[in-house]
DRENVOTI-360143 format. One line per field, with one value per residue (C-alpha): x, z, y; residue in one letter. Coordinates in Angstrom, 3 decimals, decimal comma, padded with zeros to 6 digits. Layout:
<zadrens>
u: (X:...) $
w: (Z:...) $
v: (Y:...) $
code: (A:...) $
</zadrens>
This chain:
<zadrens>
u: (069,785:073,293:074,394:077,394:079,485:081,498:085,210:086,560:085,356:086,890:086,821:089,698:091,364:094,167:093,360:094,198:090,990:087,927:085,012:083,622:085,709:086,144:089,080:089,668:093,267:095,580:097,729:094,775:093,694:097,204:097,445:094,092:095,053:098,319:096,265:094,696:096,095:096,731:099,643:097,428:097,820:095,074:092,397:093,083:090,840:091,176:090,599:090,565:087,311:084,113:084,691:084,616:085,423:084,189:084,913:082,852:084,699:082,854:083,232:084,869:081,536:079,911:080,495:079,443:077,060:076,304:072,525:072,235:074,044:071,991:072,071:070,674:070,515:073,844:075,642:075,946:074,390:075,761:073,433:074,921:074,083:075,955:075,589:077,087:080,700:082,236:083,346:086,894:087,202:090,110:090,406:087,675:085,631:085,440:083,561:084,729:082,302:082,854:080,432:079,963:080,183:082,471:081,050:081,888:079,804:080,737:080,019:077,895:077,595:074,514:074,232:070,865:069,593) $
w: (115,003:114,107:110,527:109,415:106,251:104,779:104,912:103,498:102,611:100,893:100,223:102,479:105,755:107,237:110,703:113,227:115,198:112,990:114,740:115,537:117,129:117,409:115,968:117,890:117,153:114,202:115,474:115,625:112,137:110,760:112,445:110,963:107,503:107,621:107,724:104,342:101,100:099,528:098,860:098,893:101,755:104,364:103,762:106,069:109,116:111,366:114,828:116,298:114,498:115,464:114,117:115,533:112,913:113,489:111,791:111,464:110,051:109,645:108,342:104,922:103,251:104,147:104,044:107,017:106,410:109,140:109,307:112,040:114,851:117,739:121,462:123,494:127,308:128,038:125,072:121,401:119,564:116,154:114,312:111,375:109,049:106,720:102,957:100,620:099,734:096,313:095,898:095,269:098,769:100,790:104,422:106,152:104,259:106,133:106,334:108,170:108,846:110,390:112,651:112,352:116,122:118,858:120,755:124,444:125,508:125,191:121,761:121,540:118,326:117,507:114,489:112,745:111,845) $
v: (-114,443:-113,269:-112,798:-114,820:-114,932:-117,799:-116,920:-120,171:-123,644:-126,577:-130,284:-131,234:-130,350:-132,404:-131,132:-133,858:-133,448:-132,986:-131,365:-127,955:-125,238:-121,484:-119,536:-116,298:-115,258:-114,699:-117,582:-119,994:-118,912:-119,505:-122,915:-123,955:-122,664:-124,629:-127,857:-127,117:-128,534:-125,129:-122,827:-119,766:-117,344:-117,342:-114,707:-111,772:-111,468:-108,436:-109,868:-106,336:-105,675:-107,453:-110,937:-114,446:-117,077:-120,617:-123,885:-127,012:-130,004:-133,269:-136,808:-137,291:-138,072:-134,756:-130,996:-128,848:-125,935:-123,383:-122,882:-120,256:-118,476:-117,080:-116,338:-119,233:-119,438:-117,744:-119,327:-118,575:-121,502:-122,452:-124,823:-126,703:-129,573:-131,889:-131,929:-134,522:-133,772:-134,391:-137,998:-136,776:-135,279:-136,577:-135,630:-133,654:-131,047:-127,741:-124,461:-121,347:-118,494:-115,074:-113,270:-109,485:-109,007:-110,223:-113,178:-113,041:-116,035:-119,689:-121,146:-124,266:-126,288:-128,329:-130,573:-130,448:-133,897) $
code: (M:M:R:H:A:V:V:A:Q:G:P:S:S:R:H:A:A:P:G:T:F:V:I:R:T:V:E:E:W:G:A:F:W:N:H:L:P:T:R:Q:A:A:P:P:I:D:F:R:R:P:S:S:P:L:S:A:S:D:A:P:A:S:R:P:V:V:V:S:V:K:P:D:R:G:H:T:L:V:T:W:R:S:E:P:A:P:A:S:S:A:G:H:P:F:T:V:V:A:L:P:E:V:V:T:T:Q:M:R:F:E:R:Q:Q) $
</zadrens>
């Protein structure tokens, strides 16, 4: 199992395509951050160091929580679940986690029921 740390989470993302995806570059990180209803600058992530941020954005009624990240049959499997989001959430709640090592395999996301 790979350790992971929450980089950012919030009640609302205006990202056009909710779902799970990997952020691997400064440009992708900035584009994701621009879809958030905040004026704060994006937290710095040094993509030259071992780090592979991920995001899981779900339906408006739930907040994604990453349960585990582990190697699995040639992929890196990210297991996540939904938790109730605050009633005031508009848009899609999101969670972004960083991994302490570079992931060179394809990422696969699996929602825990």
